[in-house]
C-alpha positions in Angstrom: 72.6 145.8 -46.0 70.1 142.5 -45.1 68.3 141.6 -47.9 65.8 140.1 -45.2 65.7 143.5 -43.2 65.5 145.6 -46.2 61.5 145.5 -45.1 61.5 145.0 -41.9 59.7 142.6 -40.0 55.7 143.8 -38.5 55.4 143.9 -35.3 55.0 141.8 -33.3 50.9 142.1 -32.8 50.5 143.0 -36.3 52.6 139.4 -36.7 50.2 137.8 -34.3 47.2 139.1 -36.1 48.8 137.9 -39.3 49.2 134.5 -39.0 46.6 134.0 -36.8 44.2 134.6 -39.9 46.3 132.5 -41.8 45.6 129.6 -39.7 42.1 130.4 -39.7 41.9 130.0 -43.4 44.6 127.2 -44.1 45.7 123.7 -42.8 47.8 121.2 -44.4 48.0 117.6 -44.9 49.6 116.5 -41.7 46.6 118.4 -39.6 44.3 116.9 -43.0 45.5 113.1 -42.2 45.5 113.6 -38.4 41.9 114.4 -37.5 40.7 110.7 -39.2 43.3 109.1 -37.5 42.2 110.7 -34.4 39.0 109.9 -35.0 38.1 113.7 -34.7 34.3 114.4 -36.1 33.3 117.6 -38.0 35.5 117.2 -40.6 34.5 117.1 -44.4 37.5 116.8 -46.9 36.3 118.2 -50.4 38.4 117.4 -54.0 37.1 120.4 -56.3 39.0 118.8 -59.0 37.4 117.5 -62.6 35.9 114.0 -62.6 39.4 112.8 -64.2 41.6 114.2 -61.9 39.5 112.6 -59.1 39.6 109.3 -60.7 43.7 109.5 -61.0 43.8 109.9 -57.5 42.3 112.0 -54.3 42.8 111.8 -50.7 41.1 108.5 -49.5 37.8 109.5 -47.4 36.9 112.8 -49.8 33.8 113.6 -51.4 34.3 115.0 -55.1 32.5 117.8 -55.5 33.6 120.4 -58.5 33.5 124.2 -57.4 31.2 124.5 -60.5 28.9 122.2 -58.4 29.4 123.7 -54.8 26.2 125.6 -54.6 23.9 123.1 -56.0 25.4 119.7 -54.0 26.7 121.1 -51.1 24.1 121.5 -48.5 23.3 118.0 -49.1 26.7 116.4 -48.9 28.3 118.6 -45.7 26.6 117.9 -42.4 25.8 121.2 -40.3 28.3 122.2 -38.1 31.0 120.6 -40.0 34.4 122.7 -41.4 34.7 122.0 -44.9 38.7 121.5 -46.2 38.9 121.8 -49.7 42.1 120.8 -51.8 42.9 121.5 -55.6 45.9 120.1 -57.5 48.9 121.9 -55.6 50.7 125.3 -54.6 50.6 126.5 -58.3 47.0 126.4 -58.7 44.1 128.4 -57.3 41.0 126.0 -57.6 40.6 125.5 -53.7 40.9 129.3 -53.0 37.7 129.4 -55.7 35.9 126.8 -54.1 36.4 128.1 -50.9 34.8 131.1 -51.8 31.8 129.0 -53.0 31.4 127.4 -49.8 32.0 130.5 -47.7 29.5 132.2 -49.8 27.4 129.6 -48.5 27.9 130.5 -44.9 29.7 126.9 -44.3 33.0 127.2 -42.1 36.3 126.2 -44.7 39.9 125.9 -45.0 42.2 125.2 -47.7 44.7 122.6 -47.2 47.9 123.8 -48.5 49.9 122.1 -50.7 46.6 120.3 -52.3 47.1 116.8 -54.1 50.2 117.5 -54.6 51.7 117.3 -51.2 49.3 114.8 -50.0 50.6 112.5 -52.6 54.3 113.4 -51.6 53.8 113.9 -47.8 52.9 109.8 -48.4 49.4 110.2 -47.0 46.7 107.4 -48.9 45.6 108.0 -52.1 42.6 106.3 -53.6 41.4 105.8 -57.1 38.6 105.1 -59.4 38.7 101.5 -59.1 38.8 102.0 -55.5 42.5 101.6 -55.2 44.3 102.8 -51.9 48.0 103.2 -52.1 50.7 105.3 -50.5 53.6 106.2 -51.9 57.1 107.3 -49.7 57.2 110.1 -48.5 59.2 113.1 -50.3 62.5 113.8 -48.3 61.8 117.7 -49.4 58.4 117.3 -48.4 58.1 114.7 -45.2 60.5 113.2 -43.1 61.1 109.5 -44.3 60.7 107.7 -41.0 57.3 108.7 -40.1 54.5 110.4 -41.5 54.8 114.1 -39.5 56.2 117.3 -38.9 55.4 117.7 -35.5 54.2 121.0 -36.5 
């Protein structure tokens, strides 16, 4: 008996709906990095973590908006028509989902950056700190190609 097929795969129509829905709710670090590099407007990246976490390191170009402050501050920070991309620490944290829910309650289009700040940094994208320094670490070969910053997905 196959462990993979112990529960049969969904039919293609169900799989199409499921994966299309996931892509409507999620994006990844590679796609988030690609838009500013291409000059694509209309994306606002939001770090939802604490001030201490933000100061330690955050996505270069993101805005800091902790989840508890979204309802009060988001209308002044997010331009009309923009898609919000939220992130928190990483895959073991559901802070991004909580923040995404708050943006959705405000009627704003929102996606979660899967992998969070952990995968942003591990894939070698620019990390800014409270001092204003911007650094890049070498990509972790378990998360991104070491010869380039793109998985070509």
